[in-house]
C-alpha positions in Angstrom: 0.0 0.0 0.0 2.9 2.3 0.8 4.3 1.8 -2.7 1.0 2.7 -4.3 1.0 5.9 -2.2 4.6 6.8 -3.2 3.8 6.2 -6.9 0.7 8.3 -6.7 2.4 11.2 -4.9 5.3 11.1 -7.4 3.0 11.2 -10.5 0.8 13.8 -8.8 3.9 16.0 -8.2 5.0 15.9 -11.8 1.4 16.4 -13.0 1.1 19.6 -10.9 4.5 21.1 -11.9 3.9 20.5 -15.7 0.3 21.6 -15.6 1.2 24.9 -13.9 3.9 25.5 -16.5 1.6 24.8 -19.5 -1.3 26.7 -17.9 0.9 29.8 -17.9 1.3 29.5 -21.6 -2.3 28.7 -22.1 -3.8 31.5 -20.0 -1.7 34.4 -21.4 -2.1 33.1 -24.9 -5.9 33.2 -24.4 -5.6 36.7 -22.9 -3.8 37.9 -26.0 -6.6 36.4 -28.2 -4.5 33.5 -29.5 -6.4 30.3 -30.4 -5.0 27.5 -28.3 -5.8 24.3 -30.2 -4.6 21.8 -27.6 -3.6 21.8 -23.9 -1.7 18.6 -23.3 -0.1 17.0 -20.3 2.4 14.3 -21.3 3.4 12.9 -24.7 2.5 9.9 -26.7 -0.9 8.1 -27.0 -4.0 9.8 -25.5 -5.4 8.5 -22.3 -8.2 11.0 -21.8 -9.4 14.0 -23.9 -12.3 16.4 -23.8 -13.0 19.7 -25.5 -14.0 22.9 -23.8 -14.8 26.0 -25.8 -12.0 26.1 -28.5 -9.4 24.0 -26.8 -8.9 20.2 -26.6 -7.6 19.2 -23.2 -5.6 16.0 -23.4 -3.9 13.7 -20.9 -1.2 11.5 -22.6 0.6 8.4 -21.6 4.2 9.7 -20.9 4.2 12.3 -18.0 7.5 13.9 -19.1 6.2 17.3 -20.1 3.4 18.9 -22.0 2.5 21.6 -24.4 0.0 24.3 -25.3 -0.4 24.2 -29.1 -1.2 27.6 -30.4 -2.6 28.4 -33.9 0.0 29.7 -36.3 3.0 28.1 -34.5 2.9 25.0 -36.8 1.7 24.8 -40.4 -2.0 24.2 -40.6 -2.6 20.6 -41.6 -5.7 21.2 -43.6 -5.6 23.3 -46.8 -8.3 24.0 -49.4 -7.3 24.8 -53.0 -9.3 26.4 -55.8 -11.0 23.8 -57.9 -11.6 21.5 -55.0 -15.1 20.3 -54.4 -16.4 20.8 -50.9 -19.6 21.1 -48.9 -20.6 23.8 -46.5 -23.3 24.2 -43.8 -24.6 27.6 -43.0 -25.8 28.9 -39.6 -28.9 31.0 -39.1 -27.0 34.2 -40.2 -26.0 32.5 -43.5 -22.4 32.3 -42.5 -20.4 29.2 -43.2 -20.0 27.3 -39.9 -18.8 23.9 -41.1 -16.8 23.0 -44.2 -16.7 19.3 -45.2 -13.8 18.0 -47.3 -14.8 14.4 -47.7 -17.8 12.0 -47.8 -19.7 14.8 -49.5 -22.5 12.6 -50.7 -23.4 11.6 -47.1 -23.6 15.2 -45.8 -27.1 16.4 -45.0 -28.4 20.0 -45.3 -25.3 21.3 -47.0 -24.4 23.3 -50.1 -22.0 21.5 -52.4 -19.8 23.2 -55.0 -16.4 23.8 -56.5 -14.1 26.3 -54.8 -13.5 29.4 -56.9 -12.0 31.5 -54.1 -11.3 30.9 -50.4 -9.6 33.0 -47.7 -9.9 31.6 -44.1 -7.3 33.9 -42.6 -8.0 37.6 -43.4 -11.2 38.1 -45.5 -13.1 35.1 -44.1 -15.0 34.4 -47.3 -15.3 31.8 -50.0 -17.0 31.6 -53.4 -18.4 28.4 -54.8 -19.5 27.3 -58.2 -22.8 25.6 -57.4 -24.2 23.9 -60.6 -22.8 26.7 -62.7 -23.9 29.6 -60.4 -21.3 31.5 -58.4 -22.3 32.0 -54.7 -20.3 34.1 -52.2 -20.4 33.3 -48.5 -19.0 34.8 -45.3 -17.1 32.4 -43.1 -17.7 32.4 -39.3 -14.5 33.2 -37.4 -15.0 29.9 -35.5 -15.9 27.8 -38.5 -14.8 24.1 -38.4 -13.1 22.1 -41.1 -14.2 18.4 -41.1 -12.1 15.7 -42.8 -11.8 12.0 -42.0 -13.9 12.5 -38.9 -11.6 15.1 -37.5 -12.7 18.6 -36.8 -10.2 21.5 -37.0 -11.3 25.1 -36.1 -10.0 27.7 -38.6 -7.6 30.3 -37.3 -8.2 33.8 -38.6 -5.0 35.9 -38.8 -5.9 37.8 -35.7 -6.1 34.6 -33.7 -2.7 33.3 -34.7 0.4 33.5 -32.6 2.5 35.4 -35.2 -0.1 38.2 -35.5 0.3 39.4 -32.0 2.8 42.0 -30.8 6.2 41.0 -29.6 5.2 41.8 -26.1 2.1 39.6 -26.2 4.0 36.7 -27.7 6.9 37.1 -25.2 4.5 37.1 -22.3 2.7 34.0 -23.6 6.1 32.2 -23.8 7.6 33.5 -20.5 4.4 32.8 -18.6 5.3 29.1 -18.4 8.6 29.5 -16.5 7.0 32.3 -14.5 4.3 30.0 -13.2 7.0 27.5 -12.1 8.7 30.3 -10.2 5.5 31.3 -8.5 4.7 27.6 -7.7 8.2 27.1 -6.3 7.8 30.2 -4.0 4.5 28.9 -2.8 5.9 25.4 -2.1 8.9 26.8 -0.3 6.6 28.8 1.9 4.4 25.8 2.5 7.4 23.8 3.5 8.4 26.5 6.0 4.9 26.3 7.5 5.2 22.6 7.9 8.8 22.4 9.0 8.9 25.6 11.1 12.1 27.6 11.9 14.9 26.1 13.9 15.1 27.3 17.4 18.2 29.4 18.2 20.8 27.7 20.4 19.0 24.3 20.6 19.9 21.9 23.4 18.6 18.6 22.0 18.0 16.5 18.9 14.6 15.0 18.4 13.4 12.2 16.0 11.6 13.5 13.0 10.5 10.8 10.5 10.6 7.1 11.5 10.9 4.6 8.6 8.6 1.6 8.9 10.3 -1.8 9.3 13.6 -0.3 10.4 15.3 -0.8 13.9 13.9 2.5 15.3 10.3 1.5 14.2 10.8 -2.0 15.7 11.9 -0.4 19.0 8.7 1.8 19.0 10.6 5.1 18.7 8.3 7.9 17.6 8.4 11.3 16.0 9.2 13.9 18.7 11.2 11.6 20.9 14.4 13.2 22.2 17.7 11.3 22.0 19.7 12.1 25.1 22.6 9.6 25.0 24.0 6.9 22.7 26.3 4.3 24.2 26.7 6.7 27.2 27.7 9.6 25.0 25.6 12.7 25.5 24.2 13.9 22.1 22.8 17.4 23.1 22.1 19.3 19.9 24.9 17.6 17.9 22.9 15.6 15.3 26.1 15.0 13.2 27.6 13.1 16.1 24.5 11.1 16.3 24.6 10.2 12.6 28.3 9.3 12.9 27.8 7.0 15.8 25.0 5.2 14.0 27.0 4.9 10.8 30.0 3.2 12.4 27.9 0.8 14.4 26.5 -1.3 11.5 25.3 -4.7 12.8 26.5 -3.7 16.3 23.9 -3.2 19.2 23.7 0.3 20.6 22.3 1.5 23.9 20.1 4.6 23.6 18.6 6.8 26.3 15.4 8.5 25.0 13.0 11.0 26.5 9.4 11.1 25.6 7.5 13.8 27.4 8.3 13.4 31.1 9.4 9.7 30.7 12.9 8.6 30.1 13.7 5.0 28.9 16.5 2.9 27.4 16.3 0.9 24.1 18.8 -1.2 22.2 19.1 -0.6 18.5 21.2 -2.5 15.9 21.9 -0.4 12.8 21.8 -2.2 9.5 22.8 -1.5 6.0 20.4 0.1 3.4 20.8 -0.5 -0.3 22.7 2.3 -2.0 23.8 3.9 1.3 27.0 3.6 3.3 27.2 2.8 7.0 24.5 1.7 9.4 21.0 3.1 9.5 18.2 2.9 12.1 15.5 4.5 10.0 15.1 7.9 11.5 15.5 11.5 10.4 17.1 13.5 13.2 16.0 17.1 13.5 16.6 20.1 15.7 13.6 21.7 17.6 11.7 24.3 15.6 9.0 26.9 16.1 6.2 28.0 13.9 7.1 30.5 11.2 5.2 33.8 11.1 3.8 35.3 7.9 6.7 37.7 7.4 9.3 34.9 8.2 7.5 32.6 5.7 7.7 35.2 2.9 11.3 36.1 3.5 12.3 32.5 4.1 10.7 31.4 0.8 12.5 34.2 -1.0 15.8 33.2 0.5 15.2 29.6 -0.4 14.5 30.7 -4.0 17.8 32.7 -4.2 19.9 30.0 -2.6 18.5 27.2 -4.7 18.9 29.2 -7.9 22.6 29.7 -7.1 23.0 25.9 -6.5 21.2 25.2 -9.8 23.5 27.5 -11.8 26.5 26.1 -10.0 25.4 22.6 -11.2 25.1 23.9 -14.8 28.6 25.3 -14.5 30.1 22.1 -13.2 28.3 20.1 -15.9 29.8 22.3 -18.7 33.3 22.3 -17.2 33.4 18.5 -16.4 30.8 16.9 -18.6 30.0 13.3 -17.6 26.9 11.3 -18.7 26.7 9.7 -15.2 26.1 13.2 -13.8 23.0 13.7 -15.9 19.7 12.3 -14.7 16.8 11.7 -17.1 13.1 11.0 -16.3 13.9 7.6 -14.9 16.4 8.8 -12.3 14.2 11.8 -11.5 11.3 9.5 -10.8 13.5 7.2 -8.8 14.8 10.0 -6.6 11.3 11.5 -6.2 10.0 8.1 -5.1 12.8 7.9 -2.4 11.9 11.4 -1.1 8.2 10.6 -1.2 8.9 7.8 1.3 10.3 10.4 3.8 6.9 12.2 4.0 4.9 15.0 2.5 7.2 17.6 4.1 10.3 16.5 2.2 8.3 15.9 -1.0 7.0 19.5 -0.8 10.5 20.9 -0.6 11.7 18.6 -3.4 8.7 19.7 -5.6 9.7 23.3 -5.0 13.2 22.6 -6.2 12.0 20.8 -9.3 9.5 23.5 -10.2 12.3 26.2 -9.9 14.7 24.0 -11.9 12.1 23.5 -14.7 11.5 27.3 -14.9 15.2 28.1 -15.1 16.0 25.2 -17.5 13.2 26.4 -19.9 14.7 29.9 -20.0 18.1 28.6 -21.1 19.0 29.8 -24.7 18.8 26.3 -26.1 16.9 25.8 -29.3 13.3 24.4 -28.8 13.2 25.8 -25.2 11.3 28.9 -24.2 14.6 30.8 -23.7 15.5 30.3 -27.3 12.1 31.5 -28.5 12.4 34.6 -26.3 15.8 35.4 -27.9 14.2 35.2 -31.4 11.5 37.6 -30.2 14.2 39.9 -28.8 16.0 40.0 -32.2 12.7 40.7 -33.9 12.1 43.6 -31.5 15.6 45.1 -32.3 15.3 44.5 -36.1 11.7 45.7 -36.4 10.8 42.6 -38.4 10.5 38.9 -37.6 13.2 36.4 -38.6 12.3 34.0 -41.5 9.9 31.5 -39.8 11.4 28.7 -41.9 14.9 29.4 -40.5 13.6 29.8 -36.9 11.6 26.6 -37.3 14.7 24.7 -38.5 16.7 26.0 -35.5 14.0 24.8 -33.1 13.7 21.5 -34.9 17.4 20.8 -34.7 17.4 21.8 -31.0 14.4 19.5 -30.3 16.1 16.6 -32.1 19.3 17.1 -30.1 17.3 17.3 -26.8 15.4 14.2 -27.8 18.6 12.2 -28.5 20.1 13.4 -25.2 16.9 12.3 -23.4 17.2 8.8 -25.0 20.9 8.6 -24.0 20.4 9.6 -20.4 17.3 7.4 -20.0 19.2 4.4 -21.4 22.0 5.2 -19.0 19.6 5.4 -16.1 18.0 2.0 -17.0 21.5 0.4 -17.2 22.4 1.9 -13.8 19.2 0.4 -12.3 19.8 -3.0 -13.8 23.5 -3.0 -12.7 22.6 -1.7 -9.3 
């Protein structure tokens, strides 16, 4: 049952982080009037999908990311040429609301004809040759193309990503990382509320988390118990001494003196090895006494955590560039593995880890790497300086190459992670 809970919390954490990121893109794109065709969490085959207003909301099999697909970012898949025979259905205002491209003989209450002229982006009109008679129609801005059972809403020019100002497009792109920064701040603040603030000049170490099935759990030690002595050595507030004594006593019984409320008692614990970790372990997380954080302390503490963690992340990037090693890069498999281990430590630690991952995702997406948000913002910056956009074909090629390189890197690190798991 614990494993099911850990898997659920791990998947839920990634779902929240990715959803918040993509919601940022989606919300500010909609605010700018851009048609968002699909809001997807994950990649690969669809697991669940429903349409609300103009957007298809999709949950996909692989929870390694997501996207908000905006009109005009990719070439439209459905094109209608002059001379093509189509069928249209009008609404009560005699505007074309549905355009059928196949199975024309099976369509009911439609007008069928050969296309003489069609403009679905600017003029929103079409002209048909219906049995030798030319008929002109206005096209509704939300008209739908129907082909092979698939409906695709048209995207007038003013609903496309490229038609918006540089500022509107930049905000729609930057909003994804921005939402991750906001989420990270909220999670750091929430962690502070749960963990509290360490008491100044503490005099004792207490037990935080107790791992089920480990020696501390078998000895009925509980969260909040105070460790006074180990093998006759006073611990006081020196939790490092406590960890060292446990580590060097693997498979060796230890005599502990523990205080619980007003009661003091002795227990014997025998530390044992844990897979992937050195030294002996008894299955506890030692912690110093803490107090509740005030509102002001929570805000400043969360801000400090954001700054400190950002520095650590950039330091990691620097070391990766200076001393590149595939073993130092973790893909989705390793990230899920680490997250699962942290989830076992409790919701408090998982909240802190989620804050770090959300901050990391926001920073990583702003790197000037093709296919990432940072690269797209650079192209918009160049456009603002030049006063005209860069050739979309060239920009698209840069992003395609970048995406291909990232995809290959992802395959490599995932393969490396799986080998590491198999080989232990």
